[in-house]
DSSP file (Angstrom, degrees, kcal/mol; ACC not computed):
  #  RESIDUE AA STRUCTURE BP1 BP2  ACC     N-H-->O    O-->H-N    N-H-->O    O-->H-N    TCO  KAPPA ALPHA  PHI   PSI    X-CA   Y-CA   Z-CA
    1    1 A M              0   0    0      0, 0.0     2,-0.1     0, 0.0     0, 0.0   0.000 360.0 360.0 360.0 133.7 -338.4   -6.7 -121.4
    2    2 A S        -     0   0    0      1,-0.1     0, 0.0     2,-0.1     0, 0.0  -0.448 360.0-155.0 -75.7 145.3 -338.5   -7.6 -117.7
    3    3 A N        +     0   0    0     -2,-0.1   118,-0.8   117,-0.1     2,-0.4   0.074  69.5  95.3-103.4  23.3 -337.2  -11.0 -116.5
    4    4 A K  B    S-a  121   0A   0    116,-0.2     2,-0.2   115,-0.2   118,-0.2  -0.882  78.2-115.9-114.5 144.9 -339.5  -10.7 -113.5
    5    5 A A        -     0   0    0    116,-2.0     2,-0.2    -2,-0.4   115,-0.1  -0.529  27.3-140.6 -74.9 142.9 -342.9  -12.2 -113.0
    6    6 A S     >  -     0   0    0     -2,-0.2     4,-2.2     1,-0.1     5,-0.2  -0.520  29.0-103.8 -92.9 168.5 -345.8   -9.8 -112.6
    7    7 A K  H  > S+     0   0    0      1,-0.2     4,-2.5     2,-0.2     5,-0.2   0.861 125.3  54.7 -59.5 -34.5 -348.7  -10.3 -110.2
    8    8 A E  H  > S+     0   0    0      2,-0.2     4,-2.4     1,-0.2    -1,-0.2   0.886 106.3  50.6 -66.9 -39.0 -350.8  -11.3 -113.3
    9    9 A D  H  > S+     0   0    0      2,-0.2     4,-2.0     1,-0.2     5,-0.2   0.918 112.0  47.6 -62.4 -43.6 -348.2  -13.9 -114.3
   10   10 A I  H  X>S+     0   0    0     -4,-2.2     4,-3.2     2,-0.2     5,-0.7   0.927 112.5  48.7 -63.1 -46.4 -348.3  -15.4 -110.7
   11   11 A E  H  X5S+     0   0    0     -4,-2.5     4,-1.6     1,-0.2    -2,-0.2   0.911 111.4  49.7 -61.8 -43.3 -352.1  -15.4 -110.7
   12   12 A K  H  <5S+     0   0    0     -4,-2.4    -1,-0.2     1,-0.2    -2,-0.2   0.888 120.0  36.1 -63.7 -39.3 -352.4  -17.1 -114.1
   13   13 A T  H  <5S+     0   0    0     -4,-2.0    -2,-0.2    -5,-0.2    -1,-0.2   0.889 137.2  11.8 -82.7 -41.3 -349.9  -19.8 -113.1
   14   14 A F  H  <5S+     0   0    0     -4,-3.2     3,-0.4    -5,-0.2    79,-0.4   0.548 101.8 100.2-117.6 -10.9 -350.7  -20.5 -109.5
   15   15 A G     << +     0   0    0     -4,-1.6    77,-0.2    -5,-0.7     3,-0.1  -0.234  66.8  28.7 -86.0 167.5 -354.0  -18.7 -108.6
   16   16 A H  S    S+     0   0    0     75,-2.4     2,-0.3     1,-0.1    -1,-0.2   0.756 103.3  77.3  62.0  31.3 -357.6  -19.7 -108.2
   17   17 A R  E    S-b   92   0B   0     74,-0.6    76,-0.6    -3,-0.4     2,-0.5  -0.973  83.7-104.4-159.1 155.8 -356.9  -23.3 -107.1
   18   18 A L  E     -b   93   0B   0     -2,-0.3     2,-0.4    74,-0.1    76,-0.2  -0.720  38.2-167.0 -84.6 128.9 -355.8  -25.1 -104.0
   19   19 A R  E     -b   94   0B   0     74,-1.9    76,-2.7    -2,-0.5     2,-0.6  -0.916  17.6-141.3-116.7 143.8 -352.2  -26.2 -104.2
   20   20 A V  E     -b   95   0B   0     -2,-0.4    34,-2.9    34,-0.3     2,-0.3  -0.925  31.0-173.6-100.0 124.1 -350.4  -28.6 -101.9
   21   21 A R  E     -bC  96  53B   0     74,-3.1    76,-2.7    -2,-0.6     2,-0.4  -0.863  20.4-149.5-121.9 151.7 -346.8  -27.4 -101.3
   22   22 A V  E     -bC  97  52B   0     30,-2.6    30,-2.0    -2,-0.3     2,-0.4  -0.968  19.5-173.8-117.2 137.4 -343.7  -28.7  -99.6
   23   23 A C  E     -bC  98  51B   0     74,-2.7    76,-2.4    -2,-0.4     2,-0.4  -0.979  11.8-145.3-135.7 144.2 -341.3  -26.3  -97.9
   24   24 A G  E     -b   99   0B   0     26,-2.6     2,-0.7    -2,-0.4    76,-0.2  -0.927   2.9-152.7-117.1 133.2 -337.9  -26.7  -96.3
   25   25 A V  E     -b  100   0B   0     74,-3.2    76,-2.2    -2,-0.4     2,-0.6  -0.902  19.8-179.2-100.8 110.6 -336.4  -24.9  -93.4
   26   26 A L        -     0   0    0     -2,-0.7     7,-2.4     7,-0.3     2,-0.5  -0.950   1.5-177.4-115.2 114.2 -332.6  -25.0  -93.8
   27   27 A V  E     +F   32   0C   0     -2,-0.6     2,-0.4    74,-0.5     5,-0.2  -0.955   7.7 166.3-114.6 126.2 -330.7  -23.3  -91.0
   28   28 A E  E >   -F   31   0C   0      3,-2.6     3,-1.3    -2,-0.5    -2,-0.0  -0.998  68.6  -3.7-137.7 135.1 -326.9  -23.1  -91.2
   29   29 A N  T 3  S-     0   0    0     -2,-0.4    -1,-0.1     1,-0.3     3,-0.1   0.880 129.6 -56.4  52.3  43.3 -324.6  -20.9  -89.0
   30   30 A D  T 3  S+     0   0    0      1,-0.2   101,-0.4   100,-0.1     2,-0.3   0.770 117.6 108.3  60.4  29.0 -327.6  -19.3  -87.3
   31   31 A K  E <   -F   28   0C   0     -3,-1.3    -3,-2.6    99,-0.2     2,-0.4  -0.987  60.6-138.0-133.9 146.7 -329.1  -18.2  -90.6
   32   32 A I  E     -FG  27 129C   0     97,-2.8    97,-2.4    -2,-0.3     2,-0.4  -0.830  22.2-118.1-105.1 140.5 -332.1  -19.4  -92.5
   33   33 A L  E     - G   0 128C   0     -7,-2.4     2,-0.4    -2,-0.4    -7,-0.3  -0.642  38.4-176.3 -78.1 126.9 -332.2  -20.0  -96.3
   34   34 A M  E     - G   0 127C   0     93,-3.0    93,-2.5    -2,-0.4     2,-0.5  -0.972  23.8-140.5-129.1 139.6 -334.8  -17.8  -97.9
   35   35 A A  E     -HG  48 126C   0     13,-3.7    13,-2.1    -2,-0.4     2,-0.7  -0.852  17.6-146.6 -92.6 130.5 -336.0  -17.4 -101.4
   36   36 A V  E     -HG  47 125C   0     89,-3.1    88,-3.5    -2,-0.5    89,-1.3  -0.894  22.3-168.7-101.0 114.0 -336.7  -13.8 -102.4
   37   37 A H  E     -HG  46 123C   0      9,-2.9     9,-2.2    -2,-0.7     2,-0.3  -0.746  12.0-151.7-105.1 148.2 -339.6  -13.7 -104.8
   38   38 A H  E    S+H   45   0C   0     84,-2.5     7,-0.2    -2,-0.3   -33,-0.2  -0.907  77.4  31.7-113.6 148.8 -341.0  -10.9 -107.0
   39   39 A G  S    S+     0   0    0      5,-2.1     2,-0.4    -2,-0.3   -29,-0.2   0.459  94.6 106.4  89.2   2.2 -344.6  -10.5 -108.0
   40   40 A I        +     0   0    0      4,-0.3    -1,-0.3    -3,-0.2     3,-0.2  -0.919  64.7  10.8-117.6 140.5 -346.0  -12.1 -104.9
   41   41 A G  S >  S-     0   0    0     -2,-0.4     3,-0.9     3,-0.2   100,-0.1  -0.036  96.6 -61.8  87.6 170.4 -347.7  -10.4 -102.0
   42   42 A K  T 3  S+     0   0    0     98,-0.3    -1,-0.2     1,-0.2    99,-0.1   0.774 134.8  41.1 -63.6 -28.7 -349.1   -6.9 -101.4
   43   43 A R  T 3  S-     0   0    0     97,-0.5    -1,-0.2     2,-0.3    -2,-0.1   0.413 110.4-115.8-103.5   0.4 -345.7   -5.2 -101.8
   44   44 A G  S <  S+     0   0    0     -3,-0.9    -5,-2.1     1,-0.2     2,-0.3   0.528  90.0  85.9  79.4   4.4 -344.5   -7.3 -104.8
   45   45 A I  E     -H   38   0C   0     -7,-0.2     2,-0.4    95,-0.2    -2,-0.3  -0.996  54.1-177.1-135.7 140.7 -341.6   -8.9 -102.8
   46   46 A F  E     -H   37   0C   0     -9,-2.2    -9,-2.9    -2,-0.3     2,-0.5  -0.954  14.5-156.6-148.4 120.3 -341.9  -12.0 -100.7
   47   47 A W  E     +Hi  36 142C   0     94,-2.8    96,-2.4    -2,-0.4   -11,-0.2  -0.843  31.9 149.6 -96.6 125.9 -339.3  -13.8  -98.6
   48   48 A A  E     -H   35   0C   0    -13,-2.1   -13,-3.7    -2,-0.5     3,-0.1  -0.993  50.6 -93.0-152.9 152.3 -340.1  -17.5  -97.9
   49   49 A P        -     0   0    0      0, 0.0   -15,-0.2     0, 0.0   -24,-0.1  -0.368  61.4 -87.7 -61.1 149.3 -338.3  -20.7  -97.3
   50   50 A P  S    S+     0   0    0      0, 0.0   -26,-2.6     0, 0.0     2,-0.3  -0.229  75.1 108.3 -59.4 148.1 -337.7  -22.7 -100.5
   51   51 A G  E     -C   23   0B   0    -28,-0.2     2,-0.3    16,-0.2   -28,-0.2  -0.943  32.5-174.2 164.7 179.1 -340.4  -25.0 -101.7
   52   52 A G  E     -C   22   0B   0    -30,-2.0   -30,-2.6    -2,-0.3     2,-0.1  -0.974  37.8 -32.0-177.7-170.6 -343.1  -25.6 -104.2
   53   53 A G  E     -C   21   0B   0     -2,-0.3     2,-0.4   -32,-0.2   -32,-0.3  -0.344  46.8-126.6 -73.8 139.6 -346.0  -27.6 -105.5
   54   54 A L        -     0   0    0    -34,-2.9   -34,-0.3    -2,-0.1     2,-0.3  -0.683  28.2-139.7 -78.2 131.0 -346.4  -31.4 -105.1
   55   55 A E    >   -     0   0    0     -2,-0.4     3,-2.2     4,-0.2     8,-0.1  -0.677  29.1 -88.8 -95.2 150.2 -347.0  -33.0 -108.4
   56   56 A Y  T 3  S+     0   0    0     -2,-0.3    -1,-0.1     1,-0.3     3,-0.1  -0.312 115.2  15.6 -55.9 131.7 -349.5  -35.9 -109.0
   57   57 A G  T 3  S+     0   0    0      1,-0.3     2,-0.4    -3,-0.0    -1,-0.3   0.461 100.9 118.5  83.5   2.1 -347.8  -39.2 -108.4
   58   58 A E    <   -     0   0    0     -3,-2.2    -1,-0.3     4,-0.0     2,-0.1  -0.815  63.0-124.2-103.9 140.0 -344.8  -37.6 -106.6
   59   59 A S     >  -     0   0    0     -2,-0.4     4,-2.6     1,-0.1     5,-0.2  -0.420  21.9-117.9 -75.7 157.3 -343.9  -38.4 -103.0
   60   60 A V  H  > S+     0   0    0      2,-0.2     4,-2.4     1,-0.2     5,-0.2   0.928 117.0  48.5 -59.8 -45.9 -343.6  -35.5 -100.5
   61   61 A E  H  > S+     0   0    0      1,-0.2     4,-2.3     2,-0.2    -1,-0.2   0.924 112.1  48.7 -62.1 -44.2 -339.9  -36.3  -99.9
   62   62 A G  H  > S+     0   0    0      1,-0.2     4,-2.3     2,-0.2    -1,-0.2   0.896 111.3  50.3 -62.4 -40.5 -339.2  -36.5 -103.7
   63   63 A A  H  X S+     0   0    0     -4,-2.6     4,-2.9     2,-0.2     5,-0.2   0.913 110.5  48.8 -64.8 -43.2 -341.0  -33.2 -104.3
   64   64 A L  H  X S+     0   0    0     -4,-2.4     4,-2.3     1,-0.2    -2,-0.2   0.913 112.6  47.5 -65.6 -41.9 -339.1  -31.4 -101.5
   65   65 A K  H  X S+     0   0    0     -4,-2.3     4,-2.1    -5,-0.2    -1,-0.2   0.912 114.2  47.9 -64.1 -41.7 -335.7  -32.7 -102.9
   66   66 A R  H  X S+     0   0    0     -4,-2.3     4,-2.8    -5,-0.2     5,-0.2   0.938 111.5  49.4 -64.0 -47.4 -336.7  -31.7 -106.4
   67   67 A E  H  X S+     0   0    0     -4,-2.9     4,-2.7     1,-0.2     5,-0.3   0.911 111.2  49.5 -60.4 -43.5 -337.8  -28.2 -105.4
   68   68 A F  H  X>S+     0   0    0     -4,-2.3     4,-2.9    -5,-0.2     6,-0.9   0.924 112.2  47.6 -62.7 -43.4 -334.6  -27.6 -103.4
   69   69 A L  H  X5S+     0   0    0     -4,-2.1     4,-1.2     4,-0.2    -2,-0.2   0.926 115.2  45.7 -64.1 -43.9 -332.5  -28.7 -106.3
   70   70 A E  H  <5S+     0   0    0     -4,-2.8    42,-1.8     1,-0.2    -2,-0.2   0.915 123.8  32.7 -63.5 -44.1 -334.4  -26.5 -108.8
   71   71 A E  H  <5S+     0   0    0     -4,-2.7    40,-3.1    40,-0.3    -2,-0.2   0.793 136.2  16.5 -87.4 -29.5 -334.5  -23.4 -106.6
   72   72 A T  H  <5S-     0   0    0     -4,-2.9    37,-2.6    -5,-0.3    -3,-0.2   0.595  86.1-123.7-122.9 -15.9 -331.2  -23.6 -104.7
   73   73 A G  S  <<S+     0   0    0     -4,-1.2    34,-0.4    -5,-0.9     2,-0.4   0.514  72.3 126.0  78.1   3.9 -328.9  -26.0 -106.4
   74   74 A L        -     0   0    0     -6,-0.9     2,-0.5    32,-0.2    -1,-0.3  -0.765  57.1-141.8-101.2 140.5 -328.6  -27.9 -103.1
   75   75 A E  E     +D  105   0B   0     30,-3.1    29,-3.6    -2,-0.4    30,-1.4  -0.880  33.1 179.0 -93.8 129.1 -329.3  -31.6 -102.4
   76   76 A V  E     -D  103   0B   0     -2,-0.5     2,-0.4    27,-0.3    27,-0.2  -0.826  23.0-147.8-127.2 163.9 -331.0  -32.0  -99.1
   77   77 A E  E     -D  102   0B   0     25,-2.1    25,-2.2    -2,-0.3     2,-0.4  -0.971  32.4-105.3-128.4 151.0 -332.5  -34.7  -96.9
   78   78 A I  E     -D  101   0B   0     -2,-0.4    23,-0.2    23,-0.2     3,-0.1  -0.584  29.7-178.7 -78.0 129.9 -335.4  -34.4  -94.6
   79   79 A D  E     -     0   0B   0     21,-3.2     2,-0.3    -2,-0.4    22,-0.2   0.864  64.5 -29.0 -90.6 -48.7 -334.6  -34.1  -90.9
   80   80 A E  E     -D  100   0B   0     20,-1.5    20,-2.8     0, 0.0    -1,-0.4  -0.977  58.3-101.6-165.6 154.5 -338.1  -33.9  -89.6
   81   81 A F  E     +D   99   0B   0     -2,-0.3    18,-0.2    18,-0.2     3,-0.1  -0.657  37.2 178.2 -76.6 137.0 -341.7  -32.8  -90.3
   82   82 A M  E     -     0   0B   0     16,-3.0    78,-0.6     1,-0.3     2,-0.3   0.842  44.6 -43.3-106.2 -64.3 -342.4  -29.6  -88.5
   83   83 A F  E     -De  98 160B   0     15,-0.9    15,-3.0    76,-0.2     2,-0.4  -0.966  43.0-108.4-162.7 170.4 -345.9  -28.2  -89.1
   84   84 A T  E     -De  97 161B   0     76,-2.8    78,-2.4    -2,-0.3     2,-0.4  -0.922  29.2-168.6-111.8 139.3 -348.7  -27.5  -91.6
   85   85 A H  E     -De  96 162B   0     11,-2.7    11,-3.4    -2,-0.4     2,-0.8  -0.994  16.6-143.7-130.0 133.1 -349.5  -24.0  -92.7
   86   86 A E  E     -De  95 163B   0     76,-2.8    78,-1.2    -2,-0.4     2,-0.7  -0.865  16.8-155.4 -94.3 112.7 -352.5  -22.8  -94.7
   87   87 A F  E     +D   94   0B   0      7,-2.9     7,-2.7    -2,-0.8     2,-0.5  -0.796  18.5 175.1 -88.6 116.3 -351.4  -20.0  -97.0
   88   88 A F  E     +D   93   0B   0     -2,-0.7     5,-0.2     5,-0.2     2,-0.1  -0.886  25.2 129.0-131.1 100.1 -354.4  -17.9  -97.8
   89   89 A D  E >   -D   92   0B   0      3,-2.7     3,-2.3    -2,-0.5   -48,-0.1  -0.566  65.0-103.2-148.9  73.4 -353.8  -14.8  -99.8
   90   90 A L  T 3  S+     0   0    0      1,-0.4     3,-0.1    -2,-0.1    -2,-0.1  -0.075 108.3  31.1 -49.9 134.7 -356.3  -14.9 -102.6
   91   91 A P  T 3  S+     0   0    0      0, 0.0   -75,-2.4     0, 0.0   -74,-0.6  -0.973 121.7  64.9 -87.0   5.9 -356.0  -15.6 -105.5
   92   92 A L  E <   +bD  17  89B   0     -3,-2.3    -3,-2.7   -77,-0.2     2,-0.3  -0.780  58.5 166.8 -94.4 133.1 -353.2  -17.8 -103.9
   93   93 A H  E     +bD  18  88B   0    -76,-0.6   -74,-1.9    -2,-0.4     2,-0.3  -0.954   7.9 160.8-145.6 121.6 -354.3  -20.6 -101.6
   94   94 A G  E     -bD  19  87B   0     -7,-2.7    -7,-2.9    -2,-0.3     2,-0.6  -0.992  38.1-139.1-144.6 150.4 -352.1  -23.5 -100.5
   95   95 A I  E     -bD  20  86B   0    -76,-2.7   -74,-3.1    -2,-0.3     2,-0.5  -0.958  34.7-161.4-102.9 118.1 -351.7  -26.1  -97.9
   96   96 A E  E     -bD  21  85B   0    -11,-3.4   -11,-2.7    -2,-0.6     2,-0.6  -0.886  13.9-156.8-112.9 129.4 -348.0  -26.1  -97.0
   97   97 A L  E     -bD  22  84B   0    -76,-2.7   -74,-2.7    -2,-0.5     2,-0.4  -0.911  17.2-154.3-102.2 117.9 -346.1  -28.9  -95.3
   98   98 A F  E     -bD  23  83B   0    -15,-3.0   -16,-3.0    -2,-0.6   -15,-0.9  -0.802  14.4-179.9-100.8 133.7 -343.0  -27.6  -93.6
   99   99 A F  E     -bD  24  81B   0    -76,-2.4   -74,-3.2    -2,-0.4     2,-0.5  -0.961  29.7-124.5-128.1 144.6 -339.9  -29.8  -93.0
  100  100 A R  E     -bD  25  80B   0    -20,-2.8   -21,-3.2    -2,-0.4   -20,-1.5  -0.782  40.5-174.7 -82.5 131.9 -336.6  -29.2  -91.4
  101  101 A V  E     - D   0  78B   0    -76,-2.2   -74,-0.5    -2,-0.5     2,-0.4  -0.849  17.3-149.1-126.3 161.4 -333.9  -30.2  -93.9
  102  102 A K  E     - D   0  77B   0    -25,-2.2   -25,-2.1    -2,-0.3     2,-0.2  -0.984  28.4-105.7-131.4 148.1 -330.2  -30.4  -94.0
  103  103 A R  E     + D   0  76B   0     -2,-0.4   -27,-0.3   -27,-0.2     3,-0.1  -0.487  29.1 178.8 -71.3 132.6 -327.8  -29.9  -96.8
  104  104 A V  E     -     0   0B   0    -29,-3.6     2,-0.3     1,-0.4   -28,-0.2   0.803  66.0 -38.5 -96.3 -47.5 -326.2  -33.1  -98.2
  105  105 A K  E    S+ D   0  75B   0    -30,-1.4   -30,-3.1     2,-0.0    -1,-0.4  -0.978  82.7  85.2-167.7 170.6 -324.2  -31.4 -101.0
  106  106 A G        -     0   0    0     -2,-0.3     2,-0.4   -32,-0.2   -32,-0.2  -0.271  61.4 -91.5 113.8 161.1 -324.1  -28.6 -103.5
  107  107 A E        -     0   0    0    -34,-0.4     2,-0.1    -2,-0.1    -2,-0.0  -0.915  46.6-103.8-110.3 137.1 -323.3  -25.0 -103.8
  108  108 A L        +     0   0    0     -2,-0.4     2,-0.3   -35,-0.0   -35,-0.2  -0.381  48.8 164.1 -64.7 129.3 -326.0  -22.4 -103.3
  109  109 A V        -     0   0    0    -37,-2.6     2,-0.9    -2,-0.1   -35,-0.1  -0.903  46.3-106.4-134.0 164.3 -327.3  -20.8 -106.5
  110  110 A T        -     0   0    0     -2,-0.3   -38,-0.2    14,-0.1   -39,-0.1  -0.861  52.4-174.0 -92.3 106.9 -330.4  -18.8 -107.4
  111  111 A G        -     0   0    0    -40,-3.1     2,-0.3    -2,-0.9   -40,-0.3   0.242  15.1 -99.2 -86.9-152.3 -332.4  -21.3 -109.3
  112  112 A I        -     0   0    0    -42,-1.8    -1,-0.1    10,-0.1   -40,-0.1  -0.820  11.5-125.6-130.7 165.4 -335.6  -21.2 -111.3
  113  113 A D    >   -     0   0    0     -2,-0.3     3,-2.3     4,-0.1     9,-0.1  -0.946  22.0-158.7-109.8 104.6 -339.2  -22.0 -111.1
  114  114 A P  T 3  S+     0   0    0      0, 0.0    -1,-0.1     0, 0.0     4,-0.1   0.658  86.9  67.9 -64.0 -14.1 -339.8  -24.3 -114.0
  115  115 A E  T 3  S+     0   0    0      2,-0.1     2,-0.3    -3,-0.0     6,-0.0   0.672  96.0  67.7 -75.3 -14.7 -343.6  -23.6 -114.0
  116  116 A M  S <  S-     0   0    0     -3,-2.3     5,-0.1     1,-0.1    -3,-0.1  -0.793  94.5-103.5-106.9 147.9 -342.7  -20.0 -115.1
  117  117 A A    >   -     0   0    0     -2,-0.3     3,-2.1     3,-0.2    -4,-0.1  -0.252  36.4-108.0 -62.8 156.0 -341.3  -18.9 -118.4
  118  118 A E  G >  S+     0   0    0      1,-0.3     3,-0.5     2,-0.1    -1,-0.1   0.841 121.6  45.7 -56.1 -36.1 -337.6  -18.0 -118.5
  119  119 A D  G 3  S+     0   0    0      1,-0.2    -1,-0.3  -115,-0.0  -115,-0.2   0.320 111.9  53.7 -91.8   9.5 -338.4  -14.3 -118.8
  120  120 A K  G <  S+     0   0    0     -3,-2.1    -1,-0.2  -117,-0.1    -3,-0.2  -0.176  73.5 155.9-133.7  41.5 -341.1  -14.4 -116.1
  121  121 A Q  B <   -a    4   0A   0   -118,-0.8  -116,-2.0    -3,-0.5   -83,-0.1  -0.397  31.7-160.4 -73.2 145.9 -339.3  -15.9 -113.1
  122  122 A T        +     0   0    0   -118,-0.2   -84,-2.5    -2,-0.1     2,-0.6   0.740  69.2  87.1 -93.3 -29.2 -340.4  -15.2 -109.6
  123  123 A I  E     +G   37   0C   0    -86,-0.2   -86,-0.2     1,-0.2     3,-0.1  -0.624  43.5 166.6 -80.9 118.9 -337.2  -16.1 -107.8
  124  124 A D  E     -     0   0C   0    -88,-3.5     2,-0.3    -2,-0.6    -1,-0.2   0.749  63.6  -9.1 -98.9 -31.6 -334.9  -13.1 -107.6
  125  125 A N  E     -G   36   0C   0    -89,-1.3   -89,-3.1   -16,-0.1     2,-0.4  -0.989  48.0-141.1-163.2 157.1 -332.4  -14.4 -105.1
  126  126 A M  E     +G   35   0C   0     -2,-0.3     2,-0.4   -91,-0.2   -91,-0.2  -0.994  36.8 164.8-124.6 121.0 -331.5  -17.1 -102.6
  127  127 A V  E     -G   34   0C   0    -93,-2.5   -93,-3.0    -2,-0.4     2,-0.5  -0.985  39.6-129.2-140.5 147.4 -329.9  -15.9  -99.4
  128  128 A F  E     +G   33   0C   0     -2,-0.4     2,-0.3   -95,-0.2   -95,-0.2  -0.846  39.7 179.4 -88.0 130.2 -329.1  -17.0  -95.9
  129  129 A T  E     -G   32   0C   0    -97,-2.4   -97,-2.8    -2,-0.5     2,-0.1  -0.965  27.4-115.4-134.9 149.7 -330.4  -14.4  -93.5
  130  130 A S     >  -     0   0    0     -2,-0.3     4,-2.1   -99,-0.2   -99,-0.2  -0.400  28.9-116.7 -77.3 159.9 -330.4  -14.0  -89.7
  131  131 A F  H  > S+     0   0    0   -101,-0.4     4,-2.5     1,-0.2     5,-0.2   0.863 116.9  57.0 -64.8 -34.0 -333.7  -13.9  -87.8
  132  132 A E  H  > S+     0   0    0      2,-0.2     4,-1.0     1,-0.2    -1,-0.2   0.915 107.5  47.0 -63.3 -42.9 -332.9  -10.4  -86.8
  133  133 A E  H  > S+     0   0    0      1,-0.2     4,-0.5     2,-0.2     3,-0.4   0.895 112.3  50.9 -63.9 -39.5 -332.6   -9.3  -90.4
  134  134 A L  H >< S+     0   0    0     -4,-2.1     3,-1.2     1,-0.2    -2,-0.2   0.884 104.2  56.9 -66.0 -39.0 -335.8  -11.1  -91.2
  135  135 A K  H 3< S+     0   0    0     -4,-2.5    -1,-0.2     1,-0.3    -2,-0.2   0.783  99.9  60.7 -63.4 -26.2 -337.6   -9.4  -88.4
  136  136 A E  H 3< S+     0   0    0     -4,-1.0    -1,-0.3    -3,-0.4    -2,-0.2   0.687  85.1  97.4 -75.7 -17.6 -336.7   -6.0  -89.9
  137  137 A K  S << S-     0   0    0     -3,-1.2     5,-0.1    -4,-0.5    -3,-0.0  -0.411  91.8 -94.3 -69.4 147.1 -338.6   -6.9  -93.2
  138  138 A H    >   -     0   0    0      1,-0.1     3,-2.5    -2,-0.1     4,-0.3  -0.334  34.0-117.2 -59.5 142.9 -342.1   -5.5  -93.5
  139  139 A V  G >  S+     0   0    0      1,-0.3     3,-0.8     2,-0.2    -1,-0.1   0.808 115.6  54.0 -55.0 -33.3 -344.7   -8.0  -92.3
  140  140 A D  G 3  S+     0   0    0      1,-0.2   -97,-0.5   -99,-0.1    -1,-0.3   0.463 100.9  61.8 -82.2  -0.4 -346.2   -8.1  -95.8
  141  141 A E  G <  S+     0   0    0     -3,-2.5   -94,-2.8   -95,-0.1     2,-0.3   0.383  99.8  58.3-104.1   2.1 -342.8   -9.0  -97.3
  142  142 A K  B <  S-i   47   0C   0     -3,-0.8   -94,-0.2    -4,-0.3     5,-0.0  -0.938  96.2 -80.1-134.7 157.0 -342.3  -12.3  -95.6
  143  143 A H    >   -     0   0    0    -96,-2.4     3,-1.8    -2,-0.3     4,-0.1  -0.137  40.7-119.4 -53.6 143.8 -344.1  -15.6  -95.3
  144  144 A H  G >  S+     0   0    0      1,-0.3     3,-2.3     2,-0.2     4,-0.3   0.725 105.4  77.0 -59.4 -23.9 -347.0  -15.6  -92.8
  145  145 A L  G >  S+     0   0    0      1,-0.3     3,-1.7     2,-0.2    -1,-0.3   0.796  82.9  66.7 -59.5 -26.4 -345.3  -18.3  -90.7
  146  146 A F  G <  S+     0   0    0     -3,-1.8     3,-0.3     1,-0.3    -1,-0.3   0.513  86.7  68.8 -76.3  -2.1 -343.0  -15.6  -89.3
  147  147 A R  G <  S+     0   0    0     -3,-2.3    -1,-0.3     1,-0.2    -2,-0.2   0.580  97.8  53.8 -82.4 -11.4 -346.0  -14.1  -87.6
  148  148 A H  S <  S+     0   0    0     -3,-1.7     2,-0.3    -4,-0.3    -2,-0.2   0.369 110.5  42.0-104.3   2.6 -346.1  -17.1  -85.3
  149  149 A C        -     0   0    0     -3,-0.3     3,-0.1    -4,-0.1    -1,-0.1  -0.993  49.5-164.3-150.4 153.7 -342.5  -17.0  -84.1
  150  150 A N  S    S+     0   0    0     -2,-0.3     2,-0.3     1,-0.1     3,-0.1   0.322  76.6  22.0-120.6   4.7 -339.9  -14.5  -82.8
  151  151 A S  S  > S-     0   0    0      1,-0.1     4,-2.4   -16,-0.0     5,-0.1  -0.976  80.7-102.0-160.7 166.3 -336.7  -16.5  -83.1
  152  152 A F  H  > S+     0   0    0     -2,-0.3     4,-2.9     1,-0.2     5,-0.2   0.886 121.2  57.7 -61.4 -37.6 -335.1  -19.5  -84.7
  153  153 A E  H  > S+     0   0    0      1,-0.2     4,-1.2     2,-0.2    -1,-0.2   0.926 109.0  43.8 -60.0 -44.9 -335.6  -21.4  -81.5
  154  154 A E  H  > S+     0   0    0      2,-0.2     4,-0.6     1,-0.2    -1,-0.2   0.900 113.1  52.5 -66.5 -40.3 -339.4  -20.8  -81.7
  155  155 A L  H >< S+     0   0    0     -4,-2.4     3,-1.3     1,-0.2    -2,-0.2   0.941 108.7  49.2 -59.2 -48.6 -339.5  -21.6  -85.4
  156  156 A I  H 3< S+     0   0    0     -4,-2.9    -1,-0.2     1,-0.3    -2,-0.2   0.783 111.4  50.7 -64.6 -27.3 -337.7  -24.9  -85.0
  157  157 A K  H 3< S+     0   0    0     -4,-1.2    -1,-0.3    -5,-0.2    -2,-0.2   0.517  80.5 123.0 -88.5  -5.7 -340.2  -25.8  -82.2
  158  158 A M    <<  +     0   0    0     -3,-1.3     2,-0.3    -4,-0.6    -3,-0.0  -0.361  33.6 165.2 -62.4 131.0 -343.3  -25.0  -84.2
  159  159 A R        +     0   0    0     -2,-0.1     2,-0.3     2,-0.1   -76,-0.2  -0.978  35.4  27.4-141.9 151.6 -345.7  -28.0  -84.4
  160  160 A G  E    S-e   83   0B   0    -78,-0.6   -76,-2.8    -2,-0.3     2,-0.4  -0.773  95.8 -29.5 106.1-145.3 -349.3  -28.3  -85.5
  161  161 A F  E     +e   84   0B   0     -2,-0.3     2,-0.3   -78,-0.2   -76,-0.2  -0.960  51.6 179.5-124.2 133.2 -351.4  -26.3  -87.8
  162  162 A Y  E     +e   85   0B   0    -78,-2.4   -76,-2.8    -2,-0.4     2,-0.3  -0.933   2.4 173.7-129.8 153.4 -351.0  -22.6  -88.6
  163  163 A T  E     -e   86   0B   0     -2,-0.3   -76,-0.1   -78,-0.2    -2,-0.0  -0.985  33.9-148.9-151.7 158.6 -352.9  -20.2  -90.9
  164  164 A N        +     0   0    0    -78,-1.2     2,-0.3    -2,-0.3   -77,-0.1   0.316  66.6 116.4-106.0   4.7 -353.2  -16.6  -91.8
  165  165 A L        -     0   0    0    -79,-0.3     2,-0.7     1,-0.0    -2,-0.1  -0.571  54.0-153.6 -75.6 130.8 -356.9  -16.9  -92.5
  166  166 A K        -     0   0    0     -2,-0.3     2,-0.3     2,-0.0    -2,-0.0  -0.924   7.9-152.2-108.2 112.4 -359.1  -14.9  -90.3
  167  167 A E        -     0   0    0     -2,-0.7    -2,-0.0     1,-0.1     0, 0.0  -0.610   6.7-149.8 -82.2 142.3 -362.6  -16.3  -89.9
  168  168 A N              0   0    0     -2,-0.3    -1,-0.1     1,-0.2    -2,-0.0  -0.043 360.0 360.0-101.0  30.7 -365.4  -13.9  -89.2
  169  169 A S              0   0    0      0, 0.0    -1,-0.2     0, 0.0    -2,-0.0   0.434 360.0 360.0-108.5 360.0 -367.5  -16.4  -87.2
C-alpha cells in the first residue's frame, strides 16, 4: 500500500472549492524552504513554500504558525506580508497570502498534512534549496509564483497580486 496521496485523494480533500491559504517564505543561508508534494500538479510532484488552509475562526498569523509547525517542525514568526497569489489549477483553486517568516526555534522535519490520512500524505520532503536548483525544476513542478521572479532578491521584493489564471477576454 502506498503512503502517498494520489491526484484523486487531493481532489477529494481540497478540490472543487475556493480555499484561503497562508504560505511562508523562509530563506536561510541563501536557500528557501520548500515542501515537496506528491499527487499535485501535472507531473505529480510539486515544490512550494510551506503553508495551508485557514480554518474558520483562526487568525492568519495563527494559521501560518500552525501550518509551519505541522509541516516543518519549526516555530516561526511573521516578518512581513509580501503578496497575494491566486492559485488556479482546477480542480484546485486558492487565494494564497504569502508572508516572509523567520525561524524562532525548532529542528526541520518532514511533517504531515492532518487533513490527509496517514497513508495518503502529500508531503514527501522538506528541504532548503537554492534558487538556482529551483530554476532547474520543470515549470510544472514548482509553485506558479516562481514564474514571476528570477532570483531570491526578486522574490523578496514581490508585492501586490499575482495569478496563473489566463483570461480569454
